[in-house]
Backbone as XML, in Angstrom:
<?xml version="1.0"?>
<chain id="A" units="angstrom">
  <residue number="1" name="MET">
    <atom name="N" x="129.885" y="36.718" z="-22.269"/>
    <atom name="CA" x="129.938" y="36.493" z="-20.834"/>
    <atom name="C" x="128.823" y="37.318" z="-20.182"/>
  </residue>
  <residue number="2" name="ASN">
    <atom name="N" x="128.021" y="36.676" z="-19.353"/>
    <atom name="CA" x="126.931" y="37.410" z="-18.723"/>
    <atom name="C" x="127.367" y="38.008" z="-17.385"/>
  </residue>
  <residue number="3" name="ASP">
    <atom name="N" x="126.490" y="38.813" z="-16.820"/>
    <atom name="CA" x="126.813" y="39.540" z="-15.587"/>
    <atom name="C" x="127.149" y="38.612" z="-14.419"/>
  </residue>
  <residue number="4" name="LYS">
    <atom name="N" x="126.424" y="37.518" z="-14.287"/>
    <atom name="CA" x="126.653" y="36.591" z="-13.166"/>
    <atom name="C" x="128.039" y="35.952" z="-13.262"/>
  </residue>
  <residue number="5" name="GLU">
    <atom name="N" x="128.452" y="35.589" z="-14.474"/>
    <atom name="CA" x="129.787" y="35.003" z="-14.657"/>
    <atom name="C" x="130.878" y="36.015" z="-14.317"/>
  </residue>
  <residue number="6" name="ILE">
    <atom name="N" x="130.678" y="37.262" z="-14.734"/>
    <atom name="CA" x="131.649" y="38.308" z="-14.445"/>
    <atom name="C" x="131.704" y="38.581" z="-12.948"/>
  </residue>
  <residue number="7" name="GLU">
    <atom name="N" x="130.543" y="38.624" z="-12.285"/>
    <atom name="CA" x="130.501" y="38.829" z="-10.836"/>
    <atom name="C" x="131.240" y="37.712" z="-10.110"/>
  </residue>
  <residue number="8" name="LYS">
    <atom name="N" x="131.054" y="36.466" z="-10.565"/>
    <atom name="CA" x="131.743" y="35.342" z="-9.939"/>
    <atom name="C" x="133.251" y="35.488" z="-10.117"/>
  </residue>
  <residue number="9" name="GLN">
    <atom name="N" x="133.692" y="35.915" z="-11.296"/>
    <atom name="CA" x="135.119" y="36.113" z="-11.521"/>
    <atom name="C" x="135.661" y="37.220" z="-10.620"/>
  </residue>
  <residue number="10" name="ILE">
    <atom name="N" x="134.901" y="38.298" z="-10.457"/>
    <atom name="CA" x="135.330" y="39.388" z="-9.573"/>
    <atom name="C" x="135.481" y="38.874" z="-8.145"/>
  </residue>
  <residue number="11" name="HIS">
    <atom name="N" x="134.498" y="38.100" z="-7.671"/>
    <atom name="CA" x="134.570" y="37.545" z="-6.322"/>
    <atom name="C" x="135.778" y="36.611" z="-6.181"/>
  </residue>
  <residue number="12" name="ASP">
    <atom name="N" x="136.025" y="35.791" z="-7.200"/>
    <atom name="CA" x="137.166" y="34.877" z="-7.153"/>
    <atom name="C" x="138.487" y="35.637" z="-7.112"/>
  </residue>
  <residue number="13" name="ILE">
    <atom name="N" x="138.588" y="36.708" z="-7.876"/>
    <atom name="CA" x="139.809" y="37.515" z="-7.890"/>
    <atom name="C" x="140.031" y="38.159" z="-6.529"/>
  </residue>
  <residue number="14" name="ILE">
    <atom name="N" x="138.971" y="38.724" z="-5.954"/>
    <atom name="CA" x="139.087" y="39.365" z="-4.637"/>
    <atom name="C" x="139.503" y="38.339" z="-3.588"/>
  </residue>
  <residue number="15" name="GLU">
    <atom name="N" x="138.862" y="37.186" z="-3.599"/>
    <atom name="CA" x="139.194" y="36.146" z="-2.630"/>
    <atom name="C" x="140.643" y="35.690" z="-2.809"/>
  </residue>
  <residue number="16" name="GLY">
    <atom name="N" x="141.081" y="35.514" z="-4.044"/>
    <atom name="CA" x="142.452" y="35.103" z="-4.311"/>
    <atom name="C" x="143.464" y="36.130" z="-3.845"/>
  </residue>
  <residue number="17" name="GLU">
    <atom name="N" x="143.178" y="37.408" z="-4.084"/>
    <atom name="CA" x="144.090" y="38.471" z="-3.643"/>
    <atom name="C" x="144.203" y="38.513" z="-2.127"/>
  </residue>
  <residue number="18" name="ILE">
    <atom name="N" x="143.085" y="38.379" z="-1.454"/>
    <atom name="CA" x="143.098" y="38.395" z="0.013"/>
    <atom name="C" x="143.887" y="37.190" z="0.528"/>
  </residue>
  <residue number="19" name="GLN">
    <atom name="N" x="143.638" y="36.027" z="-0.048"/>
    <atom name="CA" x="144.338" y="34.823" z="0.386"/>
    <atom name="C" x="145.835" y="34.945" z="0.140"/>
  </residue>
  <residue number="20" name="ASN">
    <atom name="N" x="146.229" y="35.501" z="-1.010"/>
    <atom name="CA" x="147.652" y="35.688" z="-1.304"/>
    <atom name="C" x="148.299" y="36.632" z="-0.303"/>
  </residue>
  <residue number="21" name="ASN">
    <atom name="N" x="147.606" y="37.711" z="0.033"/>
    <atom name="CA" x="148.150" y="38.657" z="1.012"/>
    <atom name="C" x="148.302" y="38.020" z="2.389"/>
  </residue>
  <residue number="22" name="ILE">
    <atom name="N" x="147.336" y="37.213" z="2.783"/>
    <atom name="CA" x="147.432" y="36.518" z="4.065"/>
    <atom name="C" x="148.615" y="35.559" z="4.042"/>
  </residue>
  <residue number="23" name="ASN">
    <atom name="N" x="148.773" y="34.806" z="2.958"/>
    <atom name="CA" x="149.884" y="33.863" z="2.850"/>
    <atom name="C" x="151.228" y="34.579" z="2.900"/>
  </residue>
  <residue number="24" name="GLU">
    <atom name="N" x="151.346" y="35.696" z="2.188"/>
    <atom name="CA" x="152.593" y="36.461" z="2.215"/>
    <atom name="C" x="152.891" y="36.970" z="3.621"/>
  </residue>
  <residue number="25" name="TYR">
    <atom name="N" x="151.876" y="37.457" z="4.299"/>
    <atom name="CA" x="152.057" y="37.952" z="5.664"/>
    <atom name="C" x="152.539" y="36.837" z="6.586"/>
  </residue>
  <residue number="26" name="LEU">
    <atom name="N" x="151.911" y="35.672" z="6.474"/>
    <atom name="CA" x="152.283" y="34.559" z="7.334"/>
    <atom name="C" x="153.682" y="34.039" z="7.025"/>
  </residue>
  <residue number="27" name="GLU">
    <atom name="N" x="154.091" y="34.109" z="5.754"/>
    <atom name="CA" x="155.452" y="33.704" z="5.400"/>
    <atom name="C" x="156.479" y="34.660" z="5.994"/>
  </residue>
  <residue number="28" name="LYS">
    <atom name="N" x="156.171" y="35.940" z="6.007"/>
    <atom name="CA" x="157.087" y="36.944" z="6.562"/>
    <atom name="C" x="157.081" y="36.933" z="8.093"/>
  </residue>
  <residue number="29" name="ASN">
    <atom name="N" x="155.980" y="36.501" z="8.682"/>
    <atom name="CA" x="155.830" y="36.505" z="10.148"/>
    <atom name="C" x="155.404" y="35.113" z="10.625"/>
  </residue>
  <residue number="30" name="PRO">
    <atom name="N" x="156.332" y="34.162" z="10.612"/>
    <atom name="CA" x="155.947" y="32.784" z="10.980"/>
    <atom name="C" x="155.423" y="32.646" z="12.399"/>
  </residue>
  <residue number="31" name="GLU">
    <atom name="N" x="155.812" y="33.576" z="13.296"/>
    <atom name="CA" x="155.323" y="33.493" z="14.675"/>
    <atom name="C" x="153.826" y="33.765" z="14.751"/>
  </residue>
  <residue number="32" name="GLU">
    <atom name="N" x="153.267" y="34.389" z="13.730"/>
    <atom name="CA" x="151.836" y="34.706" z="13.698"/>
    <atom name="C" x="150.986" y="33.529" z="13.221"/>
  </residue>
  <residue number="33" name="GLN">
    <atom name="N" x="151.636" y="32.463" z="12.765"/>
    <atom name="CA" x="150.897" y="31.345" z="12.189"/>
    <atom name="C" x="150.099" y="30.561" z="13.218"/>
  </residue>
  <residue number="34" name="LYS">
    <atom name="N" x="150.510" y="30.631" z="14.453"/>
    <atom name="CA" x="149.752" y="29.877" z="15.463"/>
    <atom name="C" x="148.341" y="30.446" z="15.552"/>
  </residue>
  <residue number="35" name="GLY">
    <atom name="N" x="147.399" y="29.568" z="15.616"/>
    <atom name="CA" x="146.009" y="29.990" z="15.670"/>
    <atom name="C" x="145.322" y="29.964" z="14.311"/>
  </residue>
  <residue number="36" name="PHE">
    <atom name="N" x="146.103" y="29.760" z="13.248"/>
    <atom name="CA" x="145.514" y="29.653" z="11.919"/>
    <atom name="C" x="145.380" y="28.190" z="11.544"/>
  </residue>
  <residue number="37" name="ASP">
    <atom name="N" x="144.201" y="27.805" z="11.160"/>
    <atom name="CA" x="143.950" y="26.441" z="10.713"/>
    <atom name="C" x="144.166" y="26.400" z="9.198"/>
  </residue>
  <residue number="38" name="LYS">
    <atom name="N" x="145.036" y="25.519" z="8.748"/>
    <atom name="CA" x="145.365" y="25.436" z="7.317"/>
    <atom name="C" x="144.138" y="25.120" z="6.461"/>
  </residue>
  <residue number="39" name="ASP">
    <atom name="N" x="143.174" y="24.389" z="7.004"/>
    <atom name="CA" x="141.998" y="23.981" z="6.238"/>
    <atom name="C" x="140.803" y="24.903" z="6.452"/>
  </residue>
  <residue number="40" name="ALA">
    <atom name="N" x="140.992" y="25.998" z="7.167"/>
    <atom name="CA" x="139.885" y="26.913" z="7.446"/>
    <atom name="C" x="139.442" y="27.609" z="6.165"/>
  </residue>
  <residue number="41" name="LYS">
    <atom name="N" x="138.167" y="27.856" z="6.064"/>
    <atom name="CA" x="137.611" y="28.531" z="4.889"/>
    <atom name="C" x="137.604" y="30.031" z="5.137"/>
  </residue>
  <residue number="42" name="LEU">
    <atom name="N" x="138.016" y="30.756" z="4.126"/>
    <atom name="CA" x="138.053" y="32.210" z="4.204"/>
    <atom name="C" x="136.680" y="32.768" z="3.820"/>
  </residue>
  <residue number="43" name="ASN">
    <atom name="N" x="136.083" y="33.556" z="4.707"/>
    <atom name="CA" x="134.802" y="34.194" z="4.432"/>
    <atom name="C" x="135.017" y="35.692" z="4.314"/>
  </residue>
  <residue number="44" name="VAL">
    <atom name="N" x="134.651" y="36.232" z="3.165"/>
    <atom name="CA" x="134.825" y="37.656" z="2.910"/>
    <atom name="C" x="133.501" y="38.222" z="2.430"/>
  </residue>
  <residue number="45" name="ASN">
    <atom name="N" x="133.111" y="39.345" z="2.995"/>
    <atom name="CA" x="131.918" y="40.034" z="2.535"/>
    <atom name="C" x="132.343" y="41.164" z="1.609"/>
  </residue>
  <residue number="46" name="VAL">
    <atom name="N" x="131.848" y="41.114" z="0.390"/>
    <atom name="CA" x="132.164" y="42.131" z="-0.597"/>
    <atom name="C" x="130.880" y="42.879" z="-0.905"/>
  </residue>
  <residue number="47" name="SER">
    <atom name="N" x="130.953" y="44.184" z="-0.848"/>
    <atom name="CA" x="129.790" y="45.007" z="-1.113"/>
    <atom name="C" x="129.308" y="44.803" z="-2.552"/>
  </residue>
  <residue number="48" name="GLN">
    <atom name="N" x="128.029" y="44.498" z="-2.695"/>
    <atom name="CA" x="127.462" y="44.320" z="-4.039"/>
    <atom name="C" x="127.554" y="45.614" z="-4.827"/>
  </residue>
  <residue number="49" name="GLU">
    <atom name="N" x="127.484" y="46.733" z="-4.142"/>
    <atom name="CA" x="127.604" y="48.034" z="-4.797"/>
    <atom name="C" x="128.980" y="48.179" z="-5.458"/>
  </residue>
  <residue number="50" name="GLU">
    <atom name="N" x="130.028" y="47.740" z="-4.757"/>
    <atom name="CA" x="131.382" y="47.806" z="-5.311"/>
    <atom name="C" x="131.542" y="46.855" z="-6.488"/>
  </residue>
  <residue number="51" name="VAL">
    <atom name="N" x="130.948" y="45.674" z="-6.387"/>
    <atom name="CA" x="131.002" y="44.722" z="-7.502"/>
    <atom name="C" x="130.284" y="45.310" z="-8.709"/>
  </residue>
  <residue number="52" name="ASN">
    <atom name="N" x="129.154" y="45.972" z="-8.485"/>
    <atom name="CA" x="128.421" y="46.596" z="-9.584"/>
    <atom name="C" x="129.241" y="47.702" z="-10.245"/>
  </residue>
  <residue number="53" name="LYS">
    <atom name="N" x="129.999" y="48.460" z="-9.443"/>
    <atom name="CA" x="130.866" y="49.503" z="-10.006"/>
    <atom name="C" x="131.941" y="48.884" z="-10.891"/>
  </residue>
  <residue number="54" name="LEU">
    <atom name="N" x="132.551" y="47.794" z="-10.400"/>
    <atom name="CA" x="133.571" y="47.112" z="-11.194"/>
    <atom name="C" x="132.986" y="46.545" z="-12.479"/>
  </residue>
  <residue number="55" name="LEU">
    <atom name="N" x="131.794" y="45.982" z="-12.375"/>
    <atom name="CA" x="131.118" y="45.417" z="-13.540"/>
    <atom name="C" x="130.828" y="46.499" z="-14.580"/>
  </residue>
  <residue number="56" name="LYS">
    <atom name="N" x="130.368" y="47.650" z="-14.127"/>
    <atom name="CA" x="130.084" y="48.767" z="-15.027"/>
    <atom name="C" x="131.366" y="49.247" z="-15.708"/>
  </residue>
  <residue number="57" name="LYS">
    <atom name="N" x="132.440" y="49.341" z="-14.926"/>
    <atom name="CA" x="133.729" y="49.772" z="-15.474"/>
    <atom name="C" x="134.247" y="48.754" z="-16.501"/>
  </residue>
  <residue number="58" name="TYR">
    <atom name="N" x="134.085" y="47.466" z="-16.183"/>
    <atom name="CA" x="134.498" y="46.406" z="-17.095"/>
    <atom name="C" x="133.739" y="46.495" z="-18.424"/>
  </residue>
  <residue number="59" name="LYS">
    <atom name="N" x="132.425" y="46.676" z="-18.336"/>
    <atom name="CA" x="131.613" y="46.763" z="-19.547"/>
    <atom name="C" x="132.006" y="47.971" z="-20.397"/>
  </residue>
  <residue number="60" name="LYS">
    <atom name="N" x="132.253" y="49.096" z="-19.727"/>
    <atom name="CA" x="132.648" y="50.312" z="-20.445"/>
    <atom name="C" x="133.984" y="50.099" z="-21.146"/>
  </residue>
  <residue number="61" name="MET">
    <atom name="N" x="134.937" y="49.485" z="-20.455"/>
    <atom name="CA" x="136.250" y="49.226" z="-21.024"/>
    <atom name="C" x="136.151" y="48.227" z="-22.173"/>
  </residue>
  <residue number="62" name="SER">
    <atom name="N" x="135.331" y="47.220" z="-22.001"/>
    <atom name="CA" x="135.147" y="46.218" z="-23.052"/>
    <atom name="C" x="134.548" y="46.850" z="-24.309"/>
  </residue>
  <residue number="63" name="LYS">
    <atom name="N" x="133.572" y="47.730" z="-24.120"/>
    <atom name="CA" x="132.952" y="48.425" z="-25.247"/>
    <atom name="C" x="133.980" y="49.314" z="-25.950"/>
  </residue>
  <residue number="64" name="TYR">
    <atom name="N" x="134.802" y="50.011" z="-25.173"/>
    <atom name="CA" x="135.845" y="50.875" z="-25.740"/>
    <atom name="C" x="136.843" y="50.056" z="-26.565"/>
  </residue>
  <residue number="65" name="MET">
    <atom name="N" x="137.210" y="48.881" z="-26.053"/>
    <atom name="CA" x="138.191" y="48.055" z="-26.756"/>
    <atom name="C" x="137.652" y="47.500" z="-28.074"/>
  </residue>
  <residue number="66" name="LYS">
    <atom name="N" x="136.341" y="47.459" z="-28.236"/>
    <atom name="CA" x="135.738" y="46.992" z="-29.480"/>
    <atom name="C" x="135.531" y="48.132" z="-30.484"/>
  </residue>
  <residue number="67" name="SER">
    <atom name="N" x="135.790" y="49.358" z="-30.050"/>
    <atom name="CA" x="135.510" y="50.505" z="-30.909"/>
    <atom name="C" x="136.641" y="50.766" z="-31.908"/>
  </residue>
  <residue number="68" name="PRO">
    <atom name="N" x="136.296" y="51.400" z="-33.026"/>
    <atom name="CA" x="137.319" y="51.775" z="-34.005"/>
    <atom name="C" x="138.320" y="52.786" z="-33.441"/>
  </residue>
  <residue number="69" name="LEU">
    <atom name="N" x="137.876" y="53.629" z="-32.523"/>
    <atom name="CA" x="138.768" y="54.618" z="-31.921"/>
    <atom name="C" x="139.924" y="53.929" z="-31.188"/>
  </residue>
  <residue number="70" name="TYR">
    <atom name="N" x="139.614" y="52.874" z="-30.473"/>
    <atom name="CA" x="140.659" y="52.117" z="-29.765"/>
    <atom name="C" x="141.661" y="51.545" z="-30.767"/>
  </residue>
  <residue number="71" name="THR">
    <atom name="N" x="141.156" y="50.980" z="-31.847"/>
    <atom name="CA" x="142.024" y="50.382" z="-32.866"/>
    <atom name="C" x="142.941" y="51.428" z="-33.484"/>
  </residue>
  <residue number="72" name="ILE">
    <atom name="N" x="142.382" y="52.575" z="-33.806"/>
    <atom name="CA" x="143.185" y="53.646" z="-34.410"/>
    <atom name="C" x="144.247" y="54.136" z="-33.431"/>
  </residue>
  <residue number="73" name="LYS">
    <atom name="N" x="143.852" y="54.374" z="-32.191"/>
    <atom name="CA" x="144.818" y="54.844" z="-31.190"/>
    <atom name="C" x="145.903" y="53.808" z="-30.941"/>
  </residue>
  <residue number="74" name="GLN">
    <atom name="N" x="145.530" y="52.544" z="-30.978"/>
    <atom name="CA" x="146.497" y="51.477" z="-30.771"/>
    <atom name="C" x="147.502" y="51.435" z="-31.928"/>
  </residue>
  <residue number="75" name="MET">
    <atom name="N" x="147.011" y="51.653" z="-33.137"/>
    <atom name="CA" x="147.882" y="51.618" z="-34.311"/>
    <atom name="C" x="148.858" y="52.785" z="-34.336"/>
  </residue>
  <residue number="76" name="ASP">
    <atom name="N" x="148.409" y="53.973" z="-33.921"/>
    <atom name="CA" x="149.322" y="55.118" z="-33.975"/>
    <atom name="C" x="150.102" y="55.320" z="-32.676"/>
  </residue>
  <residue number="77" name="GLY">
    <atom name="N" x="149.877" y="54.436" z="-31.696"/>
    <atom name="CA" x="150.677" y="54.466" z="-30.480"/>
    <atom name="C" x="150.238" y="55.469" z="-29.438"/>
  </residue>
  <residue number="78" name="THR">
    <atom name="N" x="149.067" y="56.063" z="-29.590"/>
    <atom name="CA" x="148.604" y="57.054" z="-28.614"/>
    <atom name="C" x="147.618" y="56.476" z="-27.598"/>
  </residue>
  <residue number="79" name="GLU">
    <atom name="N" x="147.283" y="55.201" z="-27.727"/>
    <atom name="CA" x="146.333" y="54.585" z="-26.806"/>
    <atom name="C" x="147.010" y="54.404" z="-25.448"/>
  </residue>
  <residue number="80" name="ASP">
    <atom name="N" x="146.434" y="55.002" z="-24.407"/>
    <atom name="CA" x="147.055" y="54.897" z="-23.092"/>
    <atom name="C" x="146.095" y="54.473" z="-21.986"/>
  </residue>
  <residue number="81" name="ILE">
    <atom name="N" x="144.830" y="54.295" z="-22.290"/>
    <atom name="CA" x="143.860" y="53.913" z="-21.257"/>
    <atom name="C" x="144.016" y="52.431" z="-20.917"/>
  </residue>
  <residue number="82" name="VAL">
    <atom name="N" x="143.884" y="51.576" z="-21.909"/>
    <atom name="CA" x="143.973" y="50.136" z="-21.671"/>
    <atom name="C" x="145.416" y="49.718" z="-21.422"/>
  </residue>
  <residue number="83" name="SER">
    <atom name="N" x="146.346" y="50.264" z="-22.173"/>
    <atom name="CA" x="147.749" y="49.874" z="-21.999"/>
    <atom name="C" x="148.244" y="50.233" z="-20.599"/>
  </residue>
  <residue number="84" name="LYS">
    <atom name="N" x="147.734" y="51.326" z="-20.033"/>
    <atom name="CA" x="148.109" y="51.724" z="-18.672"/>
    <atom name="C" x="147.633" y="50.682" z="-17.674"/>
  </residue>
  <residue number="85" name="ILE">
    <atom name="N" x="146.454" y="50.137" z="-17.891"/>
    <atom name="CA" x="145.919" y="49.111" z="-17.001"/>
    <atom name="C" x="146.762" y="47.841" z="-17.090"/>
  </residue>
  <residue number="86" name="PHE">
    <atom name="N" x="147.149" y="47.452" z="-18.306"/>
    <atom name="CA" x="147.947" y="46.241" z="-18.457"/>
    <atom name="C" x="149.363" y="46.431" z="-17.938"/>
  </residue>
  <residue number="87" name="ASP">
    <atom name="N" x="149.895" y="47.650" z="-18.017"/>
    <atom name="CA" x="151.236" y="47.916" z="-17.509"/>
    <atom name="C" x="151.254" y="47.964" z="-15.990"/>
  </residue>
  <residue number="88" name="ASP">
    <atom name="N" x="150.235" y="48.576" z="-15.378"/>
    <atom name="CA" x="150.169" y="48.729" z="-13.928"/>
    <atom name="C" x="148.773" y="48.358" z="-13.444"/>
  </residue>
  <residue number="89" name="PRO">
    <atom name="N" x="148.547" y="47.069" z="-13.108"/>
    <atom name="CA" x="147.202" y="46.621" z="-12.742"/>
    <atom name="C" x="146.679" y="47.187" z="-11.425"/>
  </residue>
  <residue number="90" name="THR">
    <atom name="N" x="147.496" y="47.929" z="-10.674"/>
    <atom name="CA" x="147.020" y="48.474" z="-9.397"/>
    <atom name="C" x="146.253" y="49.769" z="-9.570"/>
  </residue>
  <residue number="91" name="THR">
    <atom name="N" x="146.212" y="50.314" z="-10.783"/>
    <atom name="CA" x="145.504" y="51.584" z="-10.994"/>
    <atom name="C" x="144.098" y="51.348" z="-11.444"/>
  </residue>
</chain>
């Protein structure tokens, strides 16, 4: 996977999260729905610097997951970096 594909996935994830939060808010507060057009396009500006940080972190994590150290830690049950991310994706 190249950098552009990963950047597009990051943008898609961010857009999806924002859209989900807006939908949840509107479901909880139906009186706020007036003024929202169902077919309106969501425009979000994401800092390229932040995307680059995420990309760097992704590459580092991917490299770690391919290493023998990760495999050994996973086998003996002491691996907590990646498993922590999968257990709690908000960290």
